[in-house]
C-alpha positions, -999 to +999 in steps of 0.1 A: -330+613+139-313+580+153-278+585+139-246+571+147-217+594+155-200+612+128-170+596+117-142+614+095-143+600+060-139+616+026-170+602+008-166+607-030-177+588-059-147+571-064-151+558-027-185+542-039-169+529-072-142+510-055-167+495-032-184+482-060-154+469-080-147+450-046-181+438-044-180+426-082-149+403-074-168+385-046-195+359-050-229+375-047-247+370-015-288+376-019-303+394+010-323+372+033-360+381+029-368+365+059-345+383+083-376+409+092-397+402+123-428+383+116-449+413+118-432+434+094-433+404+069-474+399+075-482+433+069-510+439+046-513+466+020-536+487+042-517+479+073-485+490+053-504+523+043-512+528+080-475+532+089-464+571+085-433+588+087-432+615+114-428+650+097-409+663+125-383+635+126-372+644+087-337+643+082-326+680+079-356+693+094-335+714+120-314+730+089-327+761+070-321+746+038-345+737+008-345+698+011-356+672+036-355+633+035-379+608+048-377+571+051-400+541+044-406+514+068-397+478+058-423+453+055-451+439+034-437+437-002-404+455+008-382+430+024-350+438+013-340+468+035-313+495+023-287+508+046-288+546+047-258+571+053-256+608+054-223+626+044-208+661+041-175+671+025-153+657+054-177+632+076-201+604+073-228+587+098-251+561+092-290+565+097-301+540+116-337+524+116-358+533+146-395+530+153-395+564+168-395+578+133-429+564+126-467+567+135-484+535+137-521+536+129-548+516+144-545+490+120-510+478+134-518+460+166-484+444+167-451+465+163-429+450+191-395+466+187-371+440+169-336+435+176-308+448+155-310+472+124-334+463+099-326+491+077-352+510+056-373+500+025-361+534+007-366+569+009-382+600-005-368+636-010-392+666-004-389+703-013-409+736-018-425+736-054-454+758-043-442+780-018-461+765+010-435+749+029-412+719+024-439+694+018-438+686-019-423+652-028-397+653-057-382+620-060-391+584-043-364+555-041-383+523-032-377+486-044-348+472-063-334+501-084-364+518-089-373+555-084-402+580-096-395+618-096-420+646-102-417+682-118-439+710-106-476+701-109-471+666-119-484+635-106-466+601-100-466+579-132-438+561-150-408+547-131-371+548-138-345+523-128-308+521-124-305+490-146-322+465-166-308+429-170-322+403-194-356+422-199-375+404-221-347+380-232-358+346-244-355+315-221-338+337-193-356+352-164-353+389-159-330+400-130-335+432-110-305+447-097-310+466-064-295+495-043-282+481-012-268+513+002-274+551-002-253+579+009-272+614+010-252+643+006-262+668+033-271+700+015-261+736+024-289+760+031-284+778-002-281+746-022-307+741-050-299+706-059-293+676-037-266+649-043-263+610-035-245+578-042-259+544-042-243+508-043-261+484-067-258+446-064-272+418-082-258+381-094-246+395-126-234+431-118-223+454-092-223+492-098-216+527-083-244+556-090-240+592-085-273+611-088-279+648-086-314+662-083-324+695-092-363+702-085-383+727-106-407+731-134-388+704-147-370+681-123-335+674-137-317+642-125-279+640-134-268+604-133-236+587-133-232+548-136-200+529-134-209+491-137-187+463-131-202+427-147-198+396-128-209+375-156-223+378-190-259+384-198-279+383-227-295+417-225-280+449-208-305+475-204-293+511-199-312+541-184-345+518-184-379+536-183-409+515-170-450+528-178-483+517-183-502+514-213-537+500-211-558+518-242-558+550-261-575+567-290-551+543-317-563+512-297-580+485-316-590+466-284-615+483-264-623+475-229-655+483-207-643+515-188-660+547-186-627+566-197-615+573-231-579+568-225-562+550-195-520+555-199-489+566-181-473+574-214-485+573-251-454+570-271-417+566-273-397+596-287-359+591-302-335+618-312-314+601-337-272+610-341-286+617-378-308+644-365-341+622-375-365+625-348-390+594-343-422+590-324-435+556-319-471+555-304-475+528-278-501+500-284-520+472-264-535+455-294-521+421-301-524+401-269-488+392-272-454+404-261-440+428-289-404+442-292-394+471-313-355+478-316-344+512-332-308+511-341-291+543-335-253+552-337-244+575-308-283+584-300-289+619-288-319+610-268-348+588-260-378+590-236-415+580-229-439+608-232-476+614-221-483+640-250-522+645-246-525+670-217-564+675-222-582+663-190-610+653-216-587+628-231-588+609-198-618+622-177-603+608-145-601+632-117-588+608-094-556+592-114-552+625-132-534+608-162-534+645-179-506+655-155-482+622-155-449+634-165-429+626-198-393+615-192-362+624-215-330+604-213-301+624-229-265+607-228-237+626-214-208+605-223-202+582-253-226+555-254-214+540-286-235+518-311-266+501-299-303+505-299-335+519-282-357+489-272-394+491-269-411+462-248-450+460-249-467+436-224-499+427-231-525+437-201-563+437-195-561+463-167-543+496-156-525+482-125-496+468-146-466+483-158-464+467-191-441+491-212-403+491-211-377+514-232-342+511-226-308+515-244-292+481-252-254+486-263-245+465-292-214+452-273-230+437-243-207+444-212-184+417-203-172+406-169-139+419-155-145+452-174-157+488-163-185+505-179-195+539-175-228+553-185-239+588-179-270+606-187-294+638-178-329+626-171-358+651-172-390+648-155-414+673-173-452+681-184-438+687-220-449+659-244-426+672-269-397+658-251-373+654-282-379+689-292-393+683-328-405+710-349-440+695-359-451+664-335-476+635-336-507+644-319-530+617-325-528+581-342-561+564-351-572+535-370-603+517-382-619+494-407-652+499-424-678+471-424-682+472-462-644+471-468-631+445-441-598+441-462-587+476-461-575+495-430-578+533-428-550+550-408-551+584-395-518+605-384-522+640-370-494+665-366-492+699-352-469+728-343-436+741-356-432+753-391-467+737-396-482+767-382-470+787-410-489+765-434-521+781-449-528+755-478-528+718-478-514+716-513-479+730-497-475+698-477-467+665-492-470+632-471-445+607-470-459+573-463-439+541-463-446+505-454-413+489-444-400+452-442-416+422-455-451+435-452-440+461-482-444+430-506-478+422-493-495+455-489-500+488-507-511+523-501-544+529-516-543+566-513-528+594-488-539+629-484-536+658-462-565+677-446-563+709-421-581+702-389-594+725-360-568+734-334-540+737-358-537+700-367-527+687-401-541+653-406-527+625-430-551+599-439-542+567-459-555+532-468-539+499-461-549+469-486-534+438-498-511+440-529-527+408-540-562+410-554-584+387-534-558+385-504-573+388-470-557+414-446-561+390-418-534+367-434-506+393-436-483+395-405-479+429-387-470+460-407-443+484-400-449+519-413-436+556-415-451+588-421-440+625-422-448+657-435-425+677-462-427+710-479-407+709-511-374+690-499-379+702-462-391+678-438-416+698-415-425+668-387-410+642-369-413+605-382-442+588-370-433+550-367-460+525-360-467+486-363-502+472-369-516+440-374-538+445-406 
């Protein structure tokens, strides 16, 4: 590696926090996106993919440890390079950009050595998940404050990011804070996790991050963030997740595609401080930007999940949607009162990340103050990320041609105490219409039916409360559904919004 000389320096989280505090006290200076050499800025998608990091130049390749770090070339869409450092308990050195680290394929006809240090577009950490050598990617940091991680046997899907500013806020463009510097802790040979620090900057906030990564069947990322706002914002999103949902079994809109479902995540899970566990299936039906807010006092956790792990649900051997990870966020300090926000952006293709889930504190952080948020972030194949005893496994809906003003809803539950139920008569479905729609809609019937594979199906039908009224004239309906046995709740709560 092209490294600067080791300098004696005690790199701790407090060091990075002090840098962030100092940065927040200054005017924001945007990175010059035109500073890269012309050939880097003009790289096409295919050309950028034709540049590969050389395995033999990996950071820590000469060590006998369990981790390696590799770096991404600047250029194409990635014109805001980051500065990289390595540190030990007592020293620090900068990792300077060098073309010697990369192999340039035949599509790269011009890559003249530039003057100065262009930095990197990001980096990835690799490990040995499968006992075949240190070749398995664990996490990738590339672009703004985004990262994606993998557990064992998963495929890249949804993304996390450090912070979301004014996401979906009315009349205000979204701001994307970016990590400007990273410090990678040099792991010892016996270490099973790797630690890093990051400095964040944006027009509205500066911040310091500590991220500890432990790969495994589930990959655990322990995140600590200390933030110093420069100016007030409308919406402050903590621990944001971004995902893709095109269509699924609950979709009313269908697309001309050979696959039954296409999505990275199929629902939002929330564990309230009260103990209630909520499942909100994601939708892409209305053709408009939709928001759902779930108020919570000291939320225990939330996350986006991919629950359906059957290949036949997707029939896509290339994208492997059945192997996309679920991600669970669990606060490890007091986040206070706030709400989990779900934003659903309409899309007509699978290339768009159109789903955002994030925690929005009731008290928006203000300039001149210090705010600390810490949480565990788990990347897993487990779709029941909230640990519910009986989970929602399917949501279906439809309208019969001969009853155009009545909508049938199907919710299926499975697992937990439901496995001990033998007779449907033991179960009571609890179905509610919430909000303004409760005065305009009625539930005509609801009943429980045992299905194959240990599933319990709740069926109910929605109809206008007023005789002769049309479903099309009734606005969105918010609904809740769960199963009880006597006074005991046996399942999480299904929460859904539908345009009747």
